[in-house]
N, C-alpha and C positions, 0 to 999 in steps of 0.2 A: 180277442175278437169280440168280447162282450161290449166294448165301447163303440162298436160299429153297428149295433142293432138299431133298427128303425123304431122310434117311439110308438106306442100303441095308438095315440090320438092321430097320428099321420097315416095309419093304415087305412086303405079303402078310399083315398083321395086321389084317384088317378087322373082326374080332369083339371086339376088346379093349374098345371103348366099351360094347358091349352087356353084356359080362361085368361091367364096372365098375358099370353102372346096376343090374344084377341084385343085385350085392353090396351096393350102397347101399340098395336096397329091402329086402333081408334085414336089414340093420342097423337101419333105421327100424322095420320090423315087430317086431324083437326088443325094441327100446326101448319101443314101444307096448304090447306084451304084458307087459313087465316092470311098466309103470305100471298098466295096467288090471287085471291079475291080482293086484295087491298087496292085502294086507289093509287097509291104510290107505285106499285108494281105495274098496274095497267097503264099509267102515264109513261113508263119507261119501255115496257115490252108488250103492251096491249095491242089490239087490232088497229086502233086509230092513233097510235103513238107518233110523236113527232119524229123519232128516230127512224121508224120504218117508213114513214111518209117520205122523208128525204131520200132514203135508200131506194124506195120504189120509183121515185121521180127520176133519179139518176140512172137506174137500170133500164127503165122504159126508154129513156132518151138514147142511151148507149146502144140498146138493141135496135132501135129504129133508124138511127143516123150513123152508126158505125164508128163513133168516137166518144170519148168521155165528155161529160158535161151535163148541163141541164138546159132547159129551154131558155132560161134567162141568160146564161153565159153564152149561148149560141147566138142569140139576137144581139148581144152586146159586142160580139166580135165582127159584126158587119154582115154576117150571113143571113139569108132568109130562106127558110126551108119550104115556104109556100109558093115559090116561083116554079114555073115549068122546068127550069134548068136543073133544079134540085142541087143547090150549091154544096150540100154535104157530100154528094156523090161525085160530082164532076167539077174540076178546077177549070174555070174559063180561061185563065191566063195562059196556061201551058197545054191545055187540051187533053189532060190526062185525068183518069179517075182514081179514086182511092183504093180500088180493088185490083187484084192481080189475076193474070191468066197465063197459060203456058206460051212460050215464044214459038213453039212448033207443035204440030199435031202429034198426038200419042199414036204409037204404032203397035 
């Protein structure tokens, strides 16, 4: 049991592990800030990134018009969403809409 005694110069140093953990936390936070504040990270995942701009444009269009696409692809297909008929909602050729409803009343 003599070889497991704590050396005298280490006695009374109870806060050393706390200080080491605080320093480790500071190093990890510094590395995180270095990565998240970099220009390359902001170009890919920042608030004005091209990836999120394209996703937002597609989601906004899909939510408003009820089908996948973007404003550009919709215009290229011959539809015009600014007409009173609202081509995205109602098909003029067969007189049907893109939405569904029950065939009989609920009881």
